[in-house]
N, C-alpha and C positions, 0 to 999 in steps of 0.2 A: 602796064605790068598785066603778062598772062595770067591768066583763072583758068581752074577748070572747069568749074558751073559758076553760075552770078551770085552775089551776094543776094540772101533774098530780101523783100520788102515786105513791108503788109502794114496791119495796126487790130489783128483778130488775136493770134498767138504765134508763137514761135519755139519749136523744139529743135535742140541739134545732141547726137550723140555719135559715140564712136559703134555704132550697127543701127542700120535703117527700122530692123524690127522694133526696135527701142524709141525710135525716133516717132513711128507709125504708131506704135501703142500709146506714148507720151500725148500726139494731137488726140488720139482719137478721144483722147478725154478732155482736152480741151473741146471738142467741136461739143462734145455731150454735155457742157455747162460746168464741168468741174475747173478749177482755181491751176495756178502754175502745181503748186505743194500735189495735189492730184495725181497730176501729172509726171512728175517727177520722181512719186512712189511709183504710179505703174509702170512707168520706165526701166525705173531701177532693180524692180523684180524679174523683167524680161529680160534686161542685161544678163543677171546669174544663168539663166537657159542660154539665151540666144551665143556667149561668150561665157560658156564655164572653164575654156582655161587660162581665164584670165580675170573671173571673179563668181563668188557664190556665196549661199547663205553664211557659211558659217563661217565667212571676212565682214569686212569691217565699212562704214562708210564717212567720213566728215562732209558736211554741208557746211557751204554758205547759203545766205537768201537773206532776199528782202521783202519783207513785210508795208506793204501801201498801207495798212489799217496800223501799224507798229511805226512806220516811217522812221523807220533803222533795219540794219544789217546786222545779225546773228547769225551765229555757228552754231551749229549742232554738231554732239560728239557723239559719233558714233563707232569709238576707237575704243575695245575690250583693254581689260587688264590684264596683265600676268597672274597665273595663277597665286593663292596663298602657299602652298610647297615652291616656290618657282625662287629659289634660292641662291647666289652664287657657288654655293656652297656644294648642292644638291649635284651641278653639271658639273664642275670639274672634280667633283667625289665621283663621276663618272669617267675623268679622263678627257674632259671636252676643256677648250680653251676658248670655244665661238659658240653657241646655240645653233642643232643643226637646222640646214636651210629646209629639211621637209621632216613630215612625219608627227608625234603627239607630243615630241619636246617642246615644238616652238610655237605649240597652239596657246593664244589669249580667248578671255570672253568674245564668243562671236558678237562685235557690236554692231550689221548693219540692221540687223532684225529693229534692235530698241533704235537705232538712229534714225529708220524710216518711220517707226512706227509714233516716236512722240514730234516727228514734225507734222505727220499727217493727222494727228491727233492736236495739235496744237495749230495748227494752218489749215488745213485740207477741209475739205466739206463732205469728203466721199467716206461709203467704209470699206469695208475690212475685204469683204468678197468681193465690189465691183474692182478694188487697185487691185487686186490677185486673180480676179482672171482674167485678161493676156497672159499670166506667166505659166495661170494652169494648165490651160488652152495649150500653150508652146509645149508645156514642158510632157503631158500626156498625149498629145500628135504626131510631136516633132518640130525640130528649126531646120533648116537646110544644112548641113556640114560645109563650114569656111575651110578654104584648104589649111588652115594654119590650126584650127581642131583638129583635123586628121591628122598634120603631121605633127602637133606635141603628141597626141595618144600612142602614135608608131613610136615618137622618142622613149615613153616609159611602158613598153606593151611586156618589152621581158621582165622589167620590176612588176607589173601586174601579173603577171603571171605567175611568175617565180613565189612573188614574197608579199603582193597584197589583191589578193582574191577576191576580195570584197571590189574592189574599182574594178580587176577585169569584167566581172560581173555586173557593171554596172556603163563601162567603157569601151566593150572590146565584145559587140556582139555578135555572134557566130564564130567569136573567138577572133578577130582581127578589128582593127585601127577600121572606123567608118569609114568610106572616101567620099573624097569631096565633091558637094554635091546631091549625098543622097542625105537620107531623113535621118535625123537622130531624135529618140526618145528618152525621158526619165519617170517612168510613171510614178515607182517610188516616189520622189521628191513631189510630183503632183498630188497625190495620196497624204504627202506630211499638211502642205498647206491645204487640198481637202478637210482635213481632221482640224486642223485650225480653226477655219472659219465654223465648222461643225459645231465645236469646242466654245464660241466669241458666240457665237448668234444662239446658242441653248444655253446660255450665263445670263446675258442681256438682251432688251430688246431695242438701247439704242446703243446709236455712234458708240460714243466715248467709253461707254458698258464692256462693249463690245472688242474694241482697242485694247481697253485694260484688259479682261483675258485673254486675247492671245498673246499678250506680253506675258504675263502670268502662263501661259502654257509653255510659251520657249523657254521660259528662264528658270521656271520652277515643273513646270508640268512633264508632257509626257516627249518633249523635246529634248527639255534641259537631263533627264532620266537616262534616255538611250545616249547622250553624250557623255554625262560622268562612266554611264556603265561600259563605254566605249574606249573612254580616254584610261578607263583604272583598271579595268581588266581585259585590257589586252598587249598586245605589244609586236611591232613591225620594227625590219630594218629605214634607217633613214639614211641622209648622208655622210652622217658619220661612217658608214659600212654596216653600223654596230643595230640592233635588236633593242629598241626602249619601247617601256609603256609611257603613258602622258600624267601628268599632274594634276587638270583641270577635273575640278568636282562638282557637285550640285551646291553647294557650299558656294561658289566662286560665281556662278551664275545667277543663285540669288541675290548676290551680295551689289550684284551690278546694274548701274543704270545708264542711261544715255543721258547726254545734258545738255545744257543751251550755256555759251560765255559771251561773250562780246567779243568783236575780234580785235587782233594787233590793226592798226593802219600807218599808214604814209603819205604826207602829200606830197606831188610829186606833179608839175608843172601845172597846177589846177586841176589834179584827180586825186582821188585817193582810193588807195588799191589798200581793200581788206583780204586779214588773211585767217589762218588759223594762229592759235597760239602754239610757242615754240615747244610744245612737247609734239608734234610733228615740224616739218622741216618749213612751212609755211614762210614764218617771217623771213625767210632768207632772200627772198624776193624782195621781200621790202628794204634790206642793208643792199641788196645790189643799186634799187634806187635810189638807197640813202648817196650811194659813194657817187652814182654817173652821176647824181645833181650838181654835181662839183665839174662836170666835165662839159665841153661843147659837143655832144655829138652830131649837131644840126651844120658844123659849121666840119667836122667831118666826114660828111658824108654817107647816104644811108646802105651801109656793107660796104663800107671803102674797108681799105686795110686797119687804116686808123680804130676804124669802127669793130669790126669785129675783134678787132687787136684789143680793145679798150675793155669793150662789153665781158670779153673770156676773163680777161687780168679780173678784175673786179669779182667775176664769177667764183673766182680763185679764193677771193680775200674773204668772203661770204663765207663761203663755203667749210674751208677753214676753222672761221666762227661756229658753225654746224656743229662740227666735230666737238670743239672744245667746249660749246657753254649749253647745246638745246640739250632738251630731254622731259619729262614729266618729274622741274624740278623748278627751283627756286632761279630765274634768269633773269641778268641783268638787261632788259629788252630798252627798256630810255636808254640806256648809257649806248647800249651797242646802236640804236638808231639815231643817238644826238649828235648835235653840231660839231663838238669839241671831238669824240671818237672817230669818227670821218673825216673831218679834216686834217687830223695825223695817218689814218688808213690810205686815204688816196694818193700820199706823197710816192706810197710802195707801188704807182703802178709805174711802171717806167716802158723801157721802147723794148725792152727783149722781155721775152717769154720768161717771167717766173718757173725756178723748176721744186720752187722749196712751198713746204704748206707752213700757211705762217699766221696765225690765230691770232688776235689781239689782247687788250688788256684793257677791257670797261672800266669805268673808274678805278682803274687802279689795278684790279684784280690779276691774279697771275693765271694764267690759264694753263689747262694740262689737257693734252692731248694723248687719246688709250695708246695701249703698247698695239702699237701697227706692224702687219707683217710686211717685211720687205717688199717695198715698191717692185711692183710686175708680179708679185709672188700671191699665192694666197696662203692660209694660214696654216697651222701645224695641226691642224684637226687627225685627229688618227682616223687612220683607215680606208683612208680617201686615196681611189686611182681611177684614171680614167676607164679602166677596163671595167670594174664591179660595181663602184660608186652610181646609188639609184639618182637617174635623169635626173631632167627637170628642177634639179638644186635651188634653192636661193630664187631668186626675182624669176617669174613665169615665164620664164625663155626658151626655146628649142636649145638645146646643147648637146655638144658632140663630147662631152667630158663635163666631167665632176668642175672642175674651174670657169665654167660660165662661158663656152665658146660660143658666139652666136653665130647661129646657123641663118644665112637668109632665103627669103623664097627667090623662084624663076625672076620677077620682077627688077630683084635687088634689094626689097625690101626686109630692114630688117625685123623680125615679129619683136612686136612689143610687150605689155603687158598693162595689167588696169583698164579699167572702163572711165568712161565717163559722159554725163546726161547737163546741159543747158534747158533748161527753159521760162521764158516770159509769156504772161498772157495779156489779154485785153486791161484787165483793171490795175497793172503795171506793175505785182507780184515777179520776183527773179529767182531762179533756185539755179546755184552751180553746186554740182555732187561727183566726187570721185571717190565712188565702189570700185573695191578689192579684196585680194585675201579670199582663201577660202575655192583657191585652182582645184581641178578635179586631177594633174601632178601632184601636191604640195603635201595630201595626206590621205592616207585610205577612208571610201569611204566606207559611212556609217550603213549602214545594210538598212536598219529600221526605217531611216531618215532618207535616203539620196542623196545624201552629199556629204561634203568632208568637212574638217575644222581646218582653223587659217594656221600659217608660219610665222606673223607678225613679230612672236617674239624673239625671231632672228639676228631682229636689230638693234637687242640690248647688247651693250661689253657684259663679260664678264669678268671686270674689271673694279676693285672697288673705288668709292670716291667720286665720282662722274657722274654730270649732270645723266646719262644714258644709260647709268648701270643697273644691273638687274637687280629689280625690288617686287618683293611682291603686293599684288593691289594697286600696281603700278602703269602707266600706258607707256609702249614701245615709240621711240621716235619715229613715228612715221612716215615716208615719203610722199604718204596722198595728200597733196595740196592743189585745192579748187580755188577759185580765184575771182572776187569782185572787186568793182571799180564807181566809184563816181567819178563825177562830172561838174567841179564846181555847183559841188554839193548834192545834187541830184543823181540817182542810182542811170546807171549810163550799162556796165557790160560787164553780164557773167562768164565767166569763158575758163579751161580748163585742158586737159591734157592728160593720157596716163604716159609713162615712161619710167619709172622709178628715180633713181637722185636725179634724171633729168629733167621731171616737169617742172624746176623753180629756174629751169636757163630756157625752157623753152616757151615756156610760157611767159616769161619777161621779155623774150625774143618779139615774141607776138605782139606783146603789146608795146613793144615803143617802135616797132615797124609801124603800128597803128600812129602813135604820136608823136615819134618824130618822122616817118617814111613816108607819112600820107595818106598811106593803104584803107581799104576798106577791109573788111570783116574776112571776107576772099580773098582777096587779095593777100594778108599779111600769114592767113594759114597756109597759102599756097607760094611762098618766096620761100628760097633758098635757106633753109635749116643750116646749127652746127651748136655743139655742146662740147665741153670737156671735160675727160675724163683723171683729170689732174688730184684727186681728193677721193679717200678711202669709198668702197660702196658701203651702202647701206644694208648689199644683201650677202649672208654666208658667198664665199670665204672671203669676204669685208676688202679685197686687194685693191688695189691702186695703181693706176698708167700715168705717174709725173709728166706734164708737159703735153700731155697726146689731146687733141684737140682735131673732133669730127665733123667735116661740112658735107654737104649733098653736093656732086661732082656737077651740080648747076651753076656755084658761084664762082663769080669770074678767077677765071686763070690766071692773072695779073695779081690778084686780090690772096690767092694760095699763095705764090711763090712767093711775093708779098711778105706772110705771115711765115714760108718756112725759113727764111734768110731773117727774120726775128725772133726765131727759136722752137716757133710751135712745132713740135711732132705732128703736123697733119696727114691725117688720115682720110682718105675722101671716099663715102658712101656713095650709092647707088643715086640718082638724082632725084629718087622718092622714098629714100629712105629715111627721114629721121622728123618724128614729132607727131602727134595724131590729136590738135588741137580740133577742138569745137567751141562756138559760141552763140552769144544772143542781146541782142543790146535794145536798147531805148535809144532813139537817134530824133529826136524836133518829135513832129508826128507820127513817125513812122515805127515799129519793131521789125526788127533785124537779126539775122540769123545766118550763120555759116558752118560747114563740117569739111573735116580730114580727106583730101584725096587718097591719099595713101596708104598701099592694102584694099582699096577697094569696098568697104564694109561701111565706114561712118556716113552719115546723113543728114541733111537740115531739112528740115518742114515746116511750114506755116504759110498765113494768108493773111 
């Protein structure tokens, strides 16, 4: 199997992420005596500066980790909740049938800072000042501008200039989008983090006391005050085409805290895969495994037409259940992963491609789907037009129109979304984290802080009675989905990818490539990737494309022809267009790592 780079192998430590600066920062922490948790936090804050078009301080982060001291996998939930005033009636009273994909109305409590701080306090060893130092340096002195940063800012330059002047002041230096390869700084963000450190150090002489003081400053102090004032006292044009103020208040921020939970798990061929709870889409990975366990993928042959067809059809069934059952609610997870339910569901996988959205009835419960836009169309949200609606709507992709049409770069790479980082240290601690939200094009920049709020509330439905219905103080059903796997009961693999709804298609595909394809980590990342667009998008404007299957055009032409014969609407993408995976592993006497070559920015480092 061709690989773009070697799978790394060593015994000291490994870091893999979606940007080389974050990976280097994390490895620097390991080299200076920090553990995997310290390294992941430092890398996570660097990602906010190095990939500002894909995540920011106003976003969120779910984390899966293995603590060698605890001998268990834990989930850190850094996903904030909807404001207390965020009711369905408020939005529908504004004439909206979906939550806008940009602007203040889509903001939830920014949970990333709380999530990182909780992991650092409970499992880390470094101080706040030490883990923030690399991010402060890059925010103050600048990072090299990726082609994708430049293209993203260029796509929203008119919006910034005409409607979001605070964003123009931050992201249009000299009045224009920064050129690829130039240096871009965010001195206001650097000052925000410097002030956090100063207030924390003045409040306490202990590491734990300083971390507690930093959380107070963020959720009750000067950061919270600036967020609340901006949210409730200003109004901006959003992706509805109208001008709206926000709902997030100081009480919302003060009332929230990151939490630690047990993962949801499923055993598959000697491996135990761990995911977040169904407040995120994570368990849809496990549902796919529960169905695939009833098929002989080895007999089909890796990446054969039978293999790709079966994996795709199983994904359609699992994601249909996501639409009907997942949310920050009472989800019948044991039934959804149960033997009887999956024996019944697997018979729906036929020889031809399904064009229906078919949720199941776990435990005899009747499924209920949201009122979806007609297939192939967007919602009826008012004011949407390709000519005038703000760019960058919904998912953080560069768009030609408000319908979310993706633009590809010169090398054919579809611009992705979100960030990811994986770490393993010499002690055996492991981390998989997927920070996202608060990207620069999501909402106007808060001038006092140097960052904007996130837009994760767009994932709520404005219909009563659904698990993912908008309700105050609940978590949106996020797409952010880090992954962890044990092998024969021992910690083995931390992995994940950006990609919105595709995260829990690309990640299972990678996992299956290792388990069934016999590939090493780098080979599995480099292998031809595919995913379905059959089910409704989690992002504004919530459209779907039944039967559409995206494949990298490196997939065997005979396989593609057979998939089309079976009824899949195959859309061939560029040879390196899909997936942005990274991974670290504990494999016998060695630690291993690999990262995505697509887009020429992901990197793994280690020794």
